[in-house]
C-alpha positions as CSV (number, residue, x, y, z in Angstrom):
1,M,0.0,0.0,0.0
2,N,1.4,3.4,-1.0
3,R,0.5,6.6,0.8
4,Y,1.6,10.1,0.1
5,Y,0.9,13.2,2.3
6,I,1.6,16.8,1.6
7,T,0.5,19.3,4.3
8,F,0.4,23.1,4.3
9,L,-0.5,25.0,7.5
10,F,-1.5,28.7,7.6
11,S,-1.9,30.8,10.7
12,A,-4.8,33.1,11.3
13,A,-2.5,36.1,10.8
14,A,-1.6,34.9,7.3
15,L,-5.2,34.5,6.2
16,C,-6.6,36.8,3.6
17,A,-10.2,37.9,3.2
18,A,-10.8,35.9,0.0
19,A,-12.6,32.5,0.1
20,E,-10.4,29.5,0.6
21,E,-10.2,27.3,-2.5
22,I,-9.4,23.7,-3.0
23,K,-9.4,21.6,-6.2
24,S,-9.6,17.9,-7.0
25,P,-6.3,16.1,-7.9
26,D,-7.2,16.4,-11.6
27,G,-8.2,20.0,-11.2
28,K,-11.8,19.6,-12.6
29,I,-13.6,20.1,-9.3
30,T,-13.3,23.3,-7.3
31,V,-14.7,23.9,-3.8
32,N,-14.7,27.3,-2.2
33,V,-15.2,27.8,1.5
34,D,-15.9,31.2,3.1
35,V,-17.3,32.8,6.2
36,K,-19.7,35.7,5.3
37,D,-21.1,37.9,8.1
38,G,-20.1,35.1,10.5
39,V,-21.9,32.3,8.6
40,P,-19.9,29.5,7.1
41,E,-20.7,28.6,3.5
42,Y,-19.3,26.6,0.5
43,S,-19.8,26.3,-3.2
44,M,-18.7,23.7,-5.8
45,T,-18.0,23.7,-9.6
46,F,-17.1,20.9,-12.1
47,D,-15.3,22.0,-15.3
48,G,-16.5,25.5,-14.7
49,K,-20.1,24.4,-14.4
50,T,-21.9,25.1,-11.1
51,V,-22.7,22.1,-9.0
52,I,-23.5,23.7,-5.7
53,K,-24.2,27.4,-5.4
54,P,-23.1,29.2,-2.2
55,S,-24.7,27.2,0.6
56,S,-24.6,27.8,4.4
57,L,-23.5,25.3,7.0
58,G,-24.1,25.0,10.8
59,L,-25.8,23.1,13.6
60,E,-28.7,24.2,15.8
61,L,-28.4,23.0,19.4
62,V,-30.9,22.2,22.2
63,N,-30.8,24.8,25.0
64,D,-27.6,26.3,23.8
65,K,-26.3,29.0,21.4
66,D,-26.3,27.7,17.9
67,L,-23.2,26.8,15.9
68,M,-24.5,28.6,12.8
69,S,-23.3,32.1,12.9
70,G,-20.9,34.5,14.6
71,F,-17.8,32.6,13.4
72,E,-14.4,33.8,12.2
73,I,-11.6,31.8,10.6
74,A,-9.0,30.8,13.1
75,G,-6.8,28.7,10.8
76,I,-6.5,26.8,7.6
77,K,-4.9,23.4,6.9
78,T,-4.5,21.8,3.5
79,T,-3.4,18.2,2.9
80,S,-2.9,15.9,-0.1
81,F,-3.4,12.2,0.2
82,D,-2.9,9.3,-2.1
83,E,-3.1,5.5,-1.4
84,T,-4.2,2.3,-3.0
85,W,-6.0,-0.2,-0.8
86,Q,-7.5,-3.6,-1.3
87,P,-11.1,-4.4,-0.1
88,V,-11.8,-7.7,1.5
89,W,-14.4,-8.1,-1.3
90,G,-15.6,-5.7,-3.9
91,E,-16.1,-4.6,-7.4
92,T,-12.4,-4.2,-8.0
93,K,-9.3,-5.7,-6.6
94,D,-7.6,-2.3,-5.9
95,I,-9.2,1.1,-5.0
96,R,-7.3,4.4,-5.2
97,N,-8.0,6.9,-2.5
98,N,-6.7,10.2,-3.8
99,Y,-7.9,13.6,-2.5
100,N,-6.9,17.1,-1.5
101,Q,-8.2,18.2,1.9
102,L,-9.0,21.6,3.3
103,V,-9.7,22.1,7.1
104,V,-11.2,25.4,8.0
105,E,-10.8,26.0,11.7
106,L,-13.6,28.2,13.0
107,R,-13.9,30.1,16.3
108,Q,-17.1,31.7,17.7
109,P,-15.7,34.6,19.7
110,S,-18.9,35.1,21.8
111,T,-18.6,31.6,23.3
112,E,-15.0,30.8,22.5
113,R,-16.2,27.5,21.0
114,L,-14.4,25.8,18.1
115,M,-15.7,24.0,15.1
116,N,-13.8,22.8,12.1
117,L,-15.1,22.2,8.6
118,C,-13.2,19.4,6.8
119,F,-13.5,19.1,3.0
120,R,-12.0,16.2,1.0
121,V,-12.1,16.7,-2.8
122,Y,-11.7,13.8,-5.2
123,D,-11.8,13.6,-8.9
124,D,-15.4,12.2,-8.7
125,G,-16.8,14.5,-6.0
126,M,-16.2,15.7,-2.5
127,G,-17.2,15.1,1.1
128,F,-17.4,17.5,4.1
129,R,-18.1,17.1,7.7
130,Y,-18.2,19.0,11.0
131,E,-15.4,18.3,13.5
132,F,-15.3,19.3,17.1
133,P,-11.9,19.3,18.8
134,Q,-11.6,18.8,22.6
135,Q,-12.3,22.2,24.2
136,P,-13.4,23.7,27.5
137,N,-16.6,25.4,26.2
138,L,-18.1,22.6,24.2
139,T,-18.1,19.1,25.6
140,Y,-21.5,17.4,25.7
141,F,-24.2,18.9,23.4
142,V,-27.4,17.9,21.8
143,V,-28.2,18.6,18.1
144,K,-31.7,20.1,17.5
145,D,-31.1,20.3,13.7
146,E,-28.3,20.2,11.2
147,H,-28.5,23.0,8.6
148,S,-26.2,21.8,5.8
149,Q,-27.5,23.2,2.6
150,F,-27.0,22.0,-1.0
151,A,-28.2,24.9,-3.3
152,M,-28.9,23.6,-6.8
153,D,-28.3,25.7,-9.9
154,G,-31.5,24.8,-11.6
155,D,-34.7,22.7,-11.7
156,H,-32.8,19.4,-12.2
157,T,-34.3,16.0,-13.1
158,A,-34.2,13.8,-10.0
159,W,-34.7,10.1,-9.2
160,W,-36.1,10.2,-5.6
161,I,-38.1,8.4,-3.0
162,A,-40.2,10.0,-0.3
163,G,-38.7,11.0,3.0
164,D,-39.5,8.5,5.7
165,Y,-37.9,7.7,9.0
166,D,-38.6,3.9,8.9
167,T,-38.5,2.6,5.4
168,Q,-36.8,3.0,2.0
169,E,-39.1,0.4,0.3
170,Y,-40.5,2.6,-2.4
171,D,-40.4,2.6,-6.2
172,Y,-38.4,5.6,-7.5
173,T,-40.1,8.6,-9.0
174,E,-38.4,10.5,-11.9
175,S,-39.3,14.2,-12.0
176,R,-38.1,17.7,-11.9
177,L,-37.3,19.1,-8.5
178,S,-40.2,21.5,-8.8
179,E,-42.6,18.6,-9.3
180,I,-41.7,16.7,-6.1
181,R,-44.3,18.5,-3.9
182,K,-47.1,17.8,-6.4
183,L,-46.0,14.1,-6.9
184,M,-45.2,13.3,-3.2
185,D,-48.6,11.8,-2.3
186,G,-48.6,9.5,-5.3
187,A,-45.0,8.4,-4.5
188,I,-46.0,7.2,-1.0
189,D,-47.7,3.8,-1.3
190,G,-49.3,1.6,1.3
191,N,-45.8,0.7,2.7
192,A,-45.3,4.2,4.1
193,S,-44.7,4.4,7.9
194,Q,-46.6,7.7,7.9
195,T,-43.6,9.5,9.5
196,Q,-42.9,11.7,6.5
197,F,-41.4,14.9,7.7
198,S,-42.1,17.2,4.8
199,P,-44.1,17.3,1.6
200,T,-40.8,17.9,-0.2
201,G,-38.6,15.6,1.8
202,V,-36.6,13.0,0.0
203,Q,-34.1,10.3,1.0
204,T,-30.5,9.9,0.1
205,S,-28.8,8.7,-2.0
206,L,-30.4,11.3,-4.4
207,Q,-29.5,11.1,-8.1
208,M,-30.0,14.1,-10.3
209,K,-29.2,15.2,-13.9
210,T,-28.8,18.8,-15.0
211,D,-30.0,20.3,-18.3
212,N,-26.3,21.0,-19.2
213,G,-25.4,17.3,-18.8
214,L,-24.0,17.0,-15.3
215,Y,-24.9,14.0,-13.1
216,I,-25.0,15.0,-9.4
217,N,-25.5,12.7,-6.4
218,L,-26.1,13.7,-2.8
219,H,-25.6,11.2,0.0
220,E,-23.6,10.6,3.2
221,A,-20.7,8.4,4.3
222,A,-19.5,6.8,7.5
223,L,-22.8,7.1,9.4
224,V,-21.6,6.3,12.9
225,D,-23.2,7.4,16.2
226,Y,-25.5,9.9,14.5
227,S,-28.9,10.1,12.9
228,C,-29.5,9.4,9.2
229,M,-29.7,12.4,6.9
230,H,-32.7,13.1,4.7
231,L,-33.1,16.2,2.5
232,N,-35.8,18.9,2.7
233,L,-36.2,20.9,-0.5
234,D,-37.1,24.6,-0.7
235,D,-38.6,24.2,-4.2
236,K,-38.9,27.9,-4.7
237,N,-35.1,28.4,-4.5
238,M,-34.0,24.8,-5.3
239,V,-32.1,24.5,-2.1
240,F,-31.8,21.2,-0.2
241,E,-31.2,21.2,3.5
242,S,-30.3,18.3,5.7
243,W,-33.0,16.9,8.0
244,L,-31.9,14.3,10.6
245,T,-34.1,11.5,11.8
246,P,-35.4,12.4,15.3
247,D,-35.5,10.3,18.4
248,A,-38.6,9.7,20.6
249,I,-38.4,13.2,22.1
250,G,-37.5,15.0,18.8
251,N,-33.7,15.4,19.3
252,K,-31.5,14.6,16.4
253,A,-28.1,13.6,17.9
254,Y,-26.2,13.4,21.2
255,M,-22.6,14.3,20.9
256,Q,-19.5,14.7,23.1
257,A,-16.3,16.4,21.9
258,P,-13.9,15.4,20.5
259,T,-16.2,14.1,17.8
260,H,-17.4,14.7,14.3
261,T,-20.4,14.1,12.1
262,P,-20.7,11.7,9.2
263,W,-19.5,13.0,5.8
264,R,-22.0,14.8,3.5
265,T,-21.1,13.8,0.0
266,V,-21.6,15.3,-3.5
267,M,-20.6,13.2,-6.5
268,V,-20.4,14.8,-9.9
269,S,-19.5,13.9,-13.5
270,D,-20.6,14.5,-17.0
271,D,-20.7,10.8,-17.6
272,A,-23.3,8.6,-15.9
273,R,-20.8,5.6,-15.9
274,D,-18.6,7.5,-13.6
275,M,-21.3,7.7,-11.0
276,L,-21.5,3.9,-10.9
277,S,-17.8,3.3,-10.7
278,S,-17.2,5.9,-8.0
279,N,-15.6,4.8,-4.8
280,L,-16.1,8.1,-3.0
281,I,-18.4,6.7,-0.3
282,L,-16.0,3.8,0.5
283,N,-12.9,6.1,0.5
284,L,-14.5,8.4,3.1
285,N,-14.8,5.5,5.5
286,E,-12.1,4.3,7.8
287,P,-9.9,1.3,6.9
288,C,-10.8,-2.2,7.9
289,A,-11.1,-2.6,11.7
290,Y,-10.2,-6.3,11.7
291,E,-6.7,-7.8,11.6
292,D,-8.0,-11.2,10.5
293,T,-10.5,-11.2,7.6
294,S,-9.9,-14.8,6.4
295,W,-13.4,-15.9,7.7
296,I,-15.2,-13.3,5.6
297,K,-16.3,-15.0,2.3
298,P,-18.7,-13.9,-0.4
299,V,-21.8,-16.2,-0.5
300,K,-24.1,-17.5,-3.2
301,Y,-27.2,-19.1,-1.6
302,V,-30.7,-20.5,-2.0
303,G,-33.3,-20.7,0.7
304,V,-36.7,-21.3,2.2
305,W,-38.1,-17.8,1.7
306,W,-39.9,-17.3,-1.7
307,E,-42.4,-20.0,-0.7
308,M,-43.6,-17.6,2.0
309,I,-43.1,-14.3,0.2
310,G,-44.5,-15.4,-3.2
311,G,-46.2,-18.6,-2.4
312,G,-48.2,-17.5,0.5
313,K,-47.0,-20.2,2.9
314,E,-46.5,-19.4,6.5
315,W,-43.5,-18.7,8.8
316,S,-45.3,-20.1,11.9
317,Y,-45.7,-23.8,12.8
318,T,-49.0,-24.2,14.6
319,Y,-52.4,-24.2,13.1
320,D,-53.9,-21.5,15.2
321,L,-52.7,-19.0,17.7
322,P,-53.5,-20.5,21.1
323,S,-55.2,-18.3,23.7
324,V,-52.2,-18.6,26.0
325,K,-48.8,-16.9,26.2
326,L,-46.0,-18.4,24.2
327,D,-44.0,-19.3,27.3
328,S,-46.8,-21.6,28.5
329,L,-47.5,-23.1,25.0
330,D,-46.9,-26.9,25.0
331,Y,-45.8,-27.7,21.4
332,S,-46.2,-31.5,22.1
333,K,-50.0,-30.8,22.0
334,T,-49.9,-29.0,18.7
335,K,-49.8,-30.5,15.2
336,P,-47.7,-29.4,12.3
337,H,-49.1,-26.7,10.1
338,G,-49.5,-28.0,6.6
339,R,-48.1,-24.8,5.1
340,H,-44.9,-24.4,7.2
341,P,-42.0,-24.8,4.8
342,A,-39.2,-24.7,7.4
343,N,-39.5,-28.4,8.1
344,N,-36.9,-31.1,8.0
345,E,-37.8,-32.7,4.7
346,N,-38.3,-29.5,2.8
347,V,-35.0,-28.0,4.1
348,K,-33.2,-31.2,3.1
349,K,-34.6,-30.7,-0.4
350,Y,-33.0,-27.3,-0.6
351,I,-29.7,-28.6,0.8
352,D,-29.6,-31.3,-1.9
353,F,-30.4,-28.7,-4.5
354,A,-27.6,-26.4,-3.2
355,A,-25.1,-29.2,-3.1
356,E,-26.0,-30.4,-6.6
357,H,-25.5,-27.0,-8.2
358,G,-22.6,-25.6,-6.2
359,F,-24.3,-23.1,-3.9
360,D,-22.6,-22.2,-0.6
361,Q,-25.5,-21.8,1.8
362,V,-29.2,-22.4,2.4
363,L,-31.3,-19.8,4.2
364,V,-34.2,-21.0,6.3
365,E,-36.8,-18.5,7.6
366,G,-39.5,-19.5,10.0
367,W,-37.3,-22.0,11.8
368,N,-37.7,-20.6,15.4
369,I,-40.6,-20.2,17.8
370,G,-42.3,-16.9,18.0
371,W,-43.8,-16.3,14.6
372,E,-47.3,-17.3,15.7
373,D,-47.1,-14.9,18.6
374,W,-45.9,-12.0,16.3
375,F,-48.5,-12.6,13.6
376,G,-51.1,-13.1,16.3
377,K,-50.4,-9.4,17.2
378,S,-49.9,-10.1,20.9
379,K,-47.1,-7.5,20.9
380,D,-45.0,-9.7,23.2
381,Y,-42.4,-10.3,20.5
382,V,-40.7,-13.2,22.3
383,F,-38.3,-14.5,19.6
384,D,-35.4,-16.0,21.5
385,F,-33.3,-16.9,18.3
386,Q,-32.4,-20.2,19.9
387,T,-35.4,-22.5,20.1
388,P,-36.5,-24.3,16.9
389,Y,-40.0,-25.4,16.0
390,P,-40.6,-29.2,16.5
391,D,-40.3,-29.9,12.8
392,F,-36.9,-28.2,12.5
393,D,-34.1,-30.5,13.8
394,I,-31.3,-27.9,14.0
395,K,-28.5,-30.4,14.7
396,M,-29.6,-33.0,12.1
397,L,-30.1,-30.4,9.4
398,N,-26.7,-28.7,10.0
399,D,-25.0,-32.1,10.1
400,Y,-26.7,-33.0,6.9
401,A,-25.8,-29.8,5.2
402,H,-22.1,-30.1,6.2
403,S,-22.0,-33.6,4.9
404,K,-23.0,-32.2,1.5
405,G,-20.4,-29.3,1.6
406,V,-23.1,-26.7,2.3
407,R,-23.9,-24.5,5.3
408,L,-27.2,-23.3,6.6
409,M,-27.7,-19.5,6.9
410,M,-29.2,-18.3,10.1
411,H,-32.3,-16.0,10.2
412,H,-33.0,-13.5,13.0
413,E,-36.2,-11.5,12.7
414,T,-36.2,-9.1,15.5
415,S,-39.7,-7.8,14.8
416,G,-38.4,-4.3,15.7
417,S,-37.9,-5.3,19.4
418,V,-34.3,-4.3,19.6
419,R,-33.8,-4.6,23.3
420,N,-35.1,-8.2,23.2
421,Y,-32.6,-8.9,20.4
422,E,-29.7,-7.5,22.3
423,R,-30.6,-9.5,25.4
424,H,-30.4,-12.7,23.4
425,M,-27.7,-11.8,20.9
426,E,-24.7,-13.4,22.6
427,K,-26.5,-16.7,23.1
428,A,-27.9,-16.5,19.6
429,Y,-24.3,-16.1,18.1
430,D,-23.1,-18.9,20.4
431,L,-25.7,-21.2,19.0
432,M,-24.5,-20.3,15.5
433,N,-21.0,-21.1,16.4
434,K,-22.1,-24.4,17.9
435,Y,-23.8,-25.6,14.7
436,G,-21.4,-24.1,12.2
437,Y,-23.4,-21.1,10.9
438,N,-21.2,-18.3,9.7
439,A,-23.8,-15.9,8.3
440,V,-27.1,-14.4,9.5
441,K,-29.9,-12.5,7.8
442,S,-31.4,-10.2,10.4
443,G,-34.7,-8.3,10.0
444,Y,-36.2,-5.3,11.6
445,V,-39.8,-5.4,10.4
446,G,-42.4,-3.2,12.1
447,N,-42.4,-0.2,14.5
448,M,-39.4,0.0,16.8
449,I,-39.4,-1.0,20.4
450,P,-38.5,1.1,22.4
451,R,-41.6,2.9,21.1
452,G,-41.0,6.2,19.5
453,E,-37.6,5.4,18.1
454,H,-37.2,5.1,14.4
455,H,-35.2,2.8,12.1
456,Y,-32.9,5.5,11.0
457,G,-32.3,7.4,14.3
458,Q,-29.0,7.6,16.2
459,W,-30.0,4.9,18.7
460,L,-30.9,2.3,16.1
461,N,-27.8,3.2,14.0
462,N,-25.7,2.4,17.0
463,H,-27.5,-0.9,17.4
464,Y,-27.0,-2.0,13.8
465,L,-23.2,-1.4,14.2
466,Y,-23.2,-3.1,17.6
467,A,-24.8,-6.2,16.0
468,V,-22.1,-6.3,13.3
469,T,-19.1,-5.8,15.7
470,E,-20.5,-8.4,18.1
471,A,-21.0,-10.8,15.3
472,A,-17.3,-10.3,14.2
473,K,-16.2,-11.6,17.6
474,H,-17.9,-14.8,16.7
475,K,-16.7,-14.7,13.0
476,I,-20.2,-14.2,11.7
477,M,-21.2,-12.2,8.6
478,V,-24.3,-10.0,8.8
479,N,-27.0,-9.3,6.1
480,A,-29.3,-6.8,7.8
481,H,-32.8,-6.1,6.3
482,E,-34.9,-3.0,7.1
483,A,-31.8,-1.4,8.7
484,V,-30.5,2.0,7.8
485,R,-29.3,2.5,4.3
486,P,-25.5,1.8,3.9
487,T,-23.0,4.5,3.9
488,G,-19.8,2.6,3.1
489,L,-19.3,1.1,6.6
490,C,-18.6,-2.3,4.9
491,R,-15.1,-1.0,4.2
492,T,-14.4,-0.7,8.0
493,Y,-16.5,-3.7,9.0
494,P,-16.5,-6.1,6.0
495,N,-18.5,-8.8,7.8
496,L,-21.4,-6.4,7.0
497,I,-21.7,-8.4,3.8
498,G,-25.1,-7.1,2.7
499,N,-28.2,-5.1,3.4
500,E,-31.7,-4.7,2.0
501,S,-32.6,-1.1,2.9
502,A,-34.6,-0.6,-0.3
503,R,-37.5,-2.0,-2.3
504,G,-36.3,-5.5,-3.3
505,T,-37.6,-8.4,-5.3
506,E,-40.1,-9.4,-2.7
507,Y,-42.3,-6.5,-3.9
508,E,-42.6,-8.2,-7.3
509,S,-44.8,-10.7,-5.5
510,F,-46.9,-8.0,-3.8
511,S,-47.6,-5.3,-6.4
512,G,-44.6,-5.4,-8.8
513,N,-41.7,-3.0,-9.2
514,K,-41.4,-0.6,-12.0
515,P,-39.3,-2.0,-14.9
516,S,-37.0,1.0,-14.5
517,H,-36.4,0.1,-10.8
518,T,-33.1,-1.8,-11.3
519,T,-31.8,0.9,-13.6
520,V,-32.1,3.4,-10.8
521,L,-30.9,1.4,-7.7
522,P,-27.2,1.3,-8.7
523,F,-27.3,5.1,-9.0
524,T,-28.9,5.5,-5.6
525,R,-29.2,2.8,-3.0
526,L,-26.0,0.9,-4.1
527,Q,-23.8,4.0,-3.8
528,G,-23.3,3.2,-0.1
529,G,-22.9,-0.6,-0.3
530,P,-24.2,-3.8,-1.7
531,M,-27.9,-4.8,-1.6
532,D,-29.3,-8.3,-1.0
533,Y,-31.8,-7.7,-3.9
534,T,-32.6,-11.5,-4.1
535,P,-32.8,-11.8,-7.9
536,G,-33.3,-14.9,-10.1
537,I,-37.1,-15.2,-10.2
538,F,-38.0,-17.3,-13.3
539,E,-41.8,-17.6,-12.7
540,M,-43.2,-14.1,-13.4
541,D,-46.9,-14.8,-13.2
542,M,-47.4,-14.9,-9.4
543,K,-50.9,-16.3,-9.7
544,K,-49.3,-19.5,-10.8
545,V,-47.4,-19.5,-7.6
546,N,-50.2,-18.3,-5.3
547,P,-53.7,-17.9,-6.7
548,N,-54.3,-15.1,-4.2
549,S,-51.3,-13.0,-5.3
550,K,-51.8,-9.7,-7.1
551,G,-48.1,-9.5,-8.0
552,H,-46.3,-9.8,-11.3
553,V,-42.5,-9.8,-11.7
554,N,-42.0,-7.0,-14.2
555,S,-38.9,-8.4,-15.8
556,T,-37.9,-10.9,-18.5
557,L,-36.1,-14.0,-17.4
558,A,-32.9,-12.9,-19.2
559,R,-32.9,-9.7,-17.1
560,Q,-33.2,-11.7,-14.0
561,L,-29.8,-13.3,-14.9
562,A,-28.3,-9.9,-15.7
563,L,-29.1,-8.6,-12.2
564,Y,-26.4,-10.8,-10.8
565,V,-23.9,-8.6,-12.6
566,T,-25.7,-5.1,-12.6
567,M,-26.8,-5.3,-8.9
568,Y,-23.4,-5.7,-7.3
569,S,-23.3,-7.7,-4.1
570,P,-20.9,-10.3,-2.6
571,L,-24.1,-12.0,-1.3
572,Q,-26.3,-13.3,-4.0
573,M,-29.4,-15.4,-3.7
574,A,-31.1,-17.6,-6.3
575,A,-34.4,-16.6,-4.9
576,D,-36.9,-18.9,-6.8
577,V,-37.8,-22.4,-5.7
578,P,-36.0,-25.6,-7.0
579,E,-39.0,-26.8,-8.9
580,V,-39.0,-23.7,-11.1
581,Y,-35.3,-23.8,-11.7
582,N,-35.5,-27.4,-12.8
583,R,-37.7,-26.2,-15.6
584,F,-35.1,-23.8,-16.9
585,L,-31.8,-25.5,-16.2
586,D,-30.2,-24.1,-19.3
587,A,-30.8,-20.5,-18.2
588,F,-30.0,-21.5,-14.6
589,Q,-26.5,-22.3,-15.7
590,F,-25.6,-18.6,-15.7
591,I,-26.6,-18.2,-12.0
592,K,-24.3,-21.2,-11.2
593,D,-21.4,-19.8,-13.2
594,V,-21.6,-16.1,-12.3
595,A,-19.1,-14.9,-9.7
596,V,-19.9,-12.9,-6.6
597,D,-16.5,-11.3,-6.1
598,W,-14.5,-9.3,-8.6
599,D,-11.1,-8.1,-9.7
600,D,-12.3,-5.5,-12.2
601,S,-15.6,-3.8,-13.2
602,R,-16.2,-1.8,-16.3
603,Y,-19.4,0.2,-16.7
604,L,-20.0,0.2,-20.4
605,E,-23.3,2.0,-20.9
606,A,-25.5,3.8,-18.3
607,E,-28.3,6.2,-18.0
608,P,-30.3,6.4,-14.8
609,G,-33.9,5.2,-15.2
610,R,-33.1,3.8,-18.7
611,Y,-30.3,1.1,-18.8
612,I,-27.1,-0.1,-17.3
613,V,-24.5,-2.4,-19.0
614,V,-21.6,-3.6,-16.9
615,A,-18.7,-6.1,-17.4
616,R,-17.0,-7.7,-14.4
617,K,-13.9,-9.9,-14.1
618,A,-14.2,-12.8,-11.6
619,K,-11.8,-12.6,-8.6
620,G,-8.6,-14.6,-9.2
621,K,-9.8,-15.8,-12.6
622,D,-9.8,-14.7,-16.3
623,D,-13.6,-15.1,-16.7
624,W,-15.7,-12.1,-17.5
625,F,-19.5,-11.6,-17.1
626,V,-21.7,-9.0,-18.7
627,G,-25.1,-7.9,-17.6
628,C,-27.7,-5.4,-19.0
629,T,-30.9,-4.2,-17.3
630,A,-33.3,-2.0,-19.2
631,N,-36.5,-0.1,-18.5
632,E,-39.9,-0.5,-20.2
633,D,-38.4,0.9,-23.5
634,G,-35.8,-1.8,-23.8
635,H,-32.2,-1.0,-25.0
636,T,-30.0,-1.7,-28.0
637,S,-26.3,-2.1,-27.5
638,T,-23.2,-2.3,-29.8
639,L,-21.1,-4.0,-27.2
640,S,-17.3,-3.6,-27.6
641,L,-15.3,-6.4,-26.0
642,D,-12.1,-4.4,-25.8
643,F,-12.0,-5.1,-22.0
644,L,-10.9,-8.6,-22.8
645,D,-7.2,-9.6,-22.8
646,K,-5.7,-8.9,-26.2
647,G,-4.6,-11.9,-28.2
648,R,-6.9,-14.4,-26.3
649,K,-9.9,-16.2,-27.6
650,Y,-13.0,-16.6,-25.4
651,E,-16.2,-18.6,-25.5
652,A,-19.2,-16.3,-25.1
653,V,-22.4,-17.8,-23.9
654,I,-25.1,-15.3,-24.5
655,Y,-28.4,-15.4,-22.6
656,A,-30.7,-12.9,-24.5
657,D,-34.3,-11.9,-24.7
658,A,-36.1,-13.7,-27.6
659,P,-37.2,-11.4,-30.4
660,D,-40.8,-11.5,-29.1
661,A,-39.9,-11.2,-25.4
662,N,-41.7,-8.6,-23.2
663,Y,-41.9,-8.2,-19.5
664,K,-45.7,-7.9,-19.6
665,D,-46.9,-10.9,-21.6
666,N,-43.9,-13.0,-22.7
667,P,-41.2,-12.7,-20.0
668,Q,-39.9,-16.3,-20.2
669,A,-38.9,-16.1,-23.9
670,Y,-35.1,-16.3,-24.1
671,V,-32.4,-17.5,-26.5
672,I,-29.0,-19.0,-25.5
673,S,-26.2,-18.9,-28.1
674,K,-22.5,-19.5,-28.1
675,K,-19.7,-18.0,-30.2
676,K,-15.9,-17.5,-30.1
677,V,-14.8,-13.9,-29.6
678,T,-11.7,-11.7,-29.0
679,S,-11.1,-8.2,-27.7
680,K,-11.6,-6.9,-31.3
681,D,-15.2,-8.1,-31.6
682,K,-18.4,-6.2,-31.1
683,L,-21.7,-7.7,-30.2
684,K,-25.0,-6.3,-31.3
685,M,-27.4,-6.9,-28.4
686,K,-31.0,-6.0,-27.8
687,A,-32.9,-5.9,-24.5
688,A,-36.7,-6.3,-24.7
689,P,-39.0,-3.9,-22.8
690,G,-38.3,-4.6,-19.2
691,G,-35.6,-7.0,-20.3
692,G,-31.9,-7.4,-20.5
693,Y,-29.1,-9.8,-21.4
694,A,-26.3,-11.7,-19.6
695,I,-23.1,-13.0,-21.1
696,S,-20.4,-15.3,-19.7
697,L,-16.9,-15.0,-21.3
698,K,-14.4,-17.7,-20.6
699,P,-10.9,-18.1,-22.1
700,L,-10.4,-21.0,-24.5
């Protein structure tokens, strides 16, 4: 690893009245920082084009003088930094972390309090944060509001979801900024938690495109011990302002100096592909916290899940909820529920399927007692994460899986009762160690307990990280669903191998996702870390799976294959059931072949809401995989293979939409072809409406 530092220090006496300026290493991005009439502000340009107009900064405190005005510059520090680091898993083998840094030291003479503004400027954007050094006049303080502004230079096109303290599970809306207020009601579906904070509030990561061809993304990085940031929009002046998730009494954050906030990030480019290949969020996080990472491995898995989500089967074991508390329920007097898939024989079927086709793990949901109590709405929420139902023999099934070279994946649904989970966490992780589990899918469905706390508040964010770091002590990887959206913490804690934190495949079984959904998520949700999107659904007509279903998978089968490449994650599920895959084993071969960890990634074509085409090179191998996902208009590509090694021949196996394929009425129409290719070749490819294509390229 190579690191280079160049530091310049300026005393207050040497400061001039002009704004302080800092540029990106390539000189294209310029950030200016100033204090005008005591108010800190900044602005940003890219190639001479305005990205952020002058925007004020500051914090409003509870029962204390605000940190928003009355400041003067006490000092300036500039630093240059350059290193190359290797992630434990990732889209590329090496990541360059190269930035210029400006720290503006502020002093508030009326209180003698100090606050620093730290800006790091990269070739693909910048991050800034508030820093509070140790000092006598500011120790413990409570944040009422953070007032970080992002003033836009026009009425940009945006891809956004509604502001909500408890869920991100929305389809994205594409509109002008000025239309958000009008469209907000229609963008909030039945999944809303009804905690929206503003008729013009949106969540990060927010992707925008300007009329003069710039792509701008607003997000945050390294969200630790702080509340998640949303954005309120003043749509008369086109100014976004940070809005933090409150706690049960309305406060936003509790802090003690020395400390700092998370980074507020602005990515920018005139090429949409640069947005997808950016490592800005990861680079703003701290290096890996673990000395030994040998136990952290990417995972490809199947599982007992879609039967319940899509098939309408049940998580709980008993026929009916007894009229007694769960702790007095005698399971010996109950009989198996005919629709409980987490039973010995069914799980063995999945284990056999995983072993036959080379999958690493089998997830089983609904294995432990408590589901009947939760669904019975008793509100006791007594999951203990240790006691299996009578039809789930935990020792026998783990022994059986290990004999086949497969692991079981644990499932912990907390039902939002976080204190209960923390009480049982150590024993739950011990149980996993006892039986050889090394990965857990956790869930946080429902309103939080303690009541009044929100999924994205400081208290819960601290819990999510606590669960990850405690899991690391047991060498366990975590895939958290319904948790706060990722902000790059997987660099520091790489056993955080996945998150949901967005509208995933499960909604295809409820009401369907927009065909454009997977052409937006990589620009938004995936900026902060990988998503357990659970692709690979081959039966699109959900009524064939469950007659009571109103869902339809708005995708062609070929695009379901492509998602394993376009939706980056080191944790990938083949989410459909074995019976369906057995009908399409020729297409299923791509899911078996595709890698989950990469040495290189090349974004070949991209436009948010329209299409994404990406090529990735498998970790430690010479195999490449290509995926394309398209919206309801489809997409035509002339695909250059110049990313392949020169002078080598490859066999290309192409999984494409059939000429008459369409996500609405002919989604299972696909064509598989093979041909020999080199780096000089170009492939003409066509994705159907709501379709895509997938290609595996292996050296001959």
